Phi, psi and omega in degrees: 000146177238135175252135181243128182240115181265155171204165164114351183287174178161200183247135181214152181280158179299142188090347180278188187218152172216149175240114174267148182228148176215121180245132177266141179213164177115218185271072185270126174258294167219114180277107185269346187209141170221141183209168170238133176242162172217151185223123170271157184294131178084002180244168177276144185291133187236150177285124172267309179203156183216154172220139174266168179292348173270000172097004178281140187239152179216140180231148169286145188304320186292347182253347184306136179086346179242323183256146179229121172261140177217168184214137179249103185298323185287338177256002183052045184230139175244139180234148177229109180269121185249115176246165180045041176313144174235152179317322183286357177271000179292120183193172158271131182254130185244136171268142180229142173224140175256116178258122182256122184266006189103336180239311183237155176246134183242137175257137180234157179235147171274178191278349178087152180223141187277135172236119175237129177241131189256149182273000000 
């Protein structure tokens, strides 16, 4: 089992910034993927940004140029720097990690952290 602990959510005014952090611990073999998803009430969870253990990143179109994902492989930690926040970014943000044991890949989720952007 892998545990993901998130931090950094909160309330911020439009145009402000927040930094989310997520650290993986437990039975880690190789965390080949870490990402941030978000889910608004009544909507499906969507991928916001992701980073592989090789450093390749991917962003959802609406956050390109505003959000930056980074990763510290030695600490099994992923960060999401969110700048120029908009009210529509208000969501619960979830960290995800893919743990590869050499044969299979297992996905784990964090507990979620609320981000609220006021107008």
